[in-house]
C-alpha positions in Angstrom: 32.4 41.6 27.8 30.7 43.0 24.7 26.9 42.8 25.0 26.4 42.9 21.2 28.5 39.9 20.5 26.4 36.7 20.4 27.3 33.2 19.5 25.1 31.1 17.2 23.2 31.7 13.9 21.0 34.6 13.0 17.4 34.1 11.8 18.3 35.0 8.2 21.1 32.4 8.1 18.8 29.7 9.3 16.1 30.7 6.8 18.7 30.7 3.9 20.0 27.3 5.1 16.5 25.8 5.2 15.6 27.2 1.8 18.7 25.5 0.3 17.9 22.2 2.0 14.2 22.4 0.7 15.4 23.1 -2.8 17.8 20.1 -2.7 15.2 17.8 -1.3 12.7 18.9 -3.9 15.2 18.3 -6.7 16.0 14.8 -5.4 12.3 13.9 -4.9 11.5 15.1 -8.5 14.3 12.9 -9.9 13.2 9.9 -7.8 9.5 10.2 -8.9 10.6 10.6 -12.6 12.8 7.5 -12.4 10.0 5.5 -10.7 7.6 6.4 -13.5 10.2 5.5 -16.1 10.9 2.1 -14.4 7.1 1.4 -14.4 6.8 2.2 -18.1 9.8 -0.1 -18.9 8.3 -2.9 -16.8 5.0 -2.6 -18.6 6.8 -2.6 -22.0 8.9 -5.6 -21.0 5.8 -7.5 -19.8 4.0 -6.6 -23.1 7.0 -7.9 -25.0 7.0 -11.2 -23.1 3.2 -11.7 -23.5 3.4 -10.8 -27.2 6.2 -13.3 -27.8 4.1 -15.9 -25.9 1.1 -15.2 -28.1 3.2 -15.4 -31.3 4.8 -18.7 -30.2 1.3 -20.1 -29.4 0.1 -18.9 -32.8 3.1 -20.6 -34.5 2.4 -23.9 -32.7 -1.4 -23.7 -33.4 -0.6 -23.5 -37.2 -4.1 -21.9 -37.2 -5.6 -25.3 -37.9 -7.6 -23.5 -40.7 -9.3 -21.3 -38.1 -7.7 -18.0 -39.0 -10.5 -15.7 -38.1 -11.6 -17.8 -35.1 -11.1 -15.9 -31.9 -10.9 -19.2 -30.0 -7.2 -19.8 -30.9 -5.9 -21.5 -27.8 -2.9 -20.5 -25.8 -1.6 -21.0 -22.4 -3.4 -18.4 -20.4 -1.8 -19.4 -17.1 1.8 -18.5 -18.1 1.2 -14.8 -18.3 -2.3 -14.5 -16.8 -3.9 -13.5 -20.1 -7.4 -13.8 -18.6 -6.9 -10.3 -17.1 -6.5 -8.8 -20.6 -9.3 -8.1 -23.0 -8.0 -9.5 -26.3 -9.8 -8.7 -29.5 -9.2 -10.2 -33.0 -10.7 -7.2 -34.9 -9.1 -4.1 -36.3 -11.9 -1.8 -35.2 -12.1 -2.3 -31.4 -13.8 -0.8 -28.5 -12.2 1.1 -25.6 -12.2 -2.0 -23.4 -9.7 -3.8 -25.5 -6.1 -4.2 -24.2 -4.6 -6.3 -27.0 -5.6 -6.3 -30.6 -4.6 -9.3 -32.8 -5.1 -8.6 -36.5 -4.6 -11.5 -38.8 -4.5 -10.9 -42.6 -4.1 -13.5 -45.3 -1.3 -12.3 -47.6 -0.9 -15.2 -50.0 -3.7 -17.8 -50.4 -1.5 -20.2 -52.4 1.3 -20.2 -49.9 -0.8 -19.9 -46.8 1.0 -16.8 -45.6 -0.5 -14.7 -42.9 0.5 -11.3 -41.6 -0.1 -11.1 -37.8 0.0 -7.8 -36.0 -0.3 -7.6 -32.2 -1.0 -4.2 -30.8 -1.3 -3.0 -27.2 -3.7 -0.2 -26.8 -2.6 1.0 -23.3 1.1 0.6 -23.9 2.9 2.0 -26.9 4.0 -1.4 -28.3 3.2 -3.5 -31.3 4.7 -6.5 -33.0 4.4 -7.9 -36.5 5.2 -11.3 -37.9 4.6 -13.3 -41.1 3.5 -16.9 -40.4 2.6 -19.8 -42.6 -0.5 -21.8 -41.9 -1.4 -25.4 -42.7 
């Protein structure tokens, strides 16, 4: 029997194996965190799109009722819980504003209005040309 022959792994082999495992786990966790952030951003943009479309549809049905610059334009707040957002109808807004709705009268004779809805916290905006009463 040879006293120098041992079964099993040496310390250096174990350290190299653990290093490889740590590198693989770090790579997978980085990819997972990146995909979760990406999914969160996509969900926020999708929610912004749905809410913006809801605001636009409500503005269409309101027909402005000759209250173009009135910030009391009514919409169904319950559908998308709009009460949790700070909505402003001015172009120059403060830092607390989440959604800016800018309405410009384009053609007085035809009652055409340019509506721009911009989200401050999310990189999303939508524009539409509407006709009023």
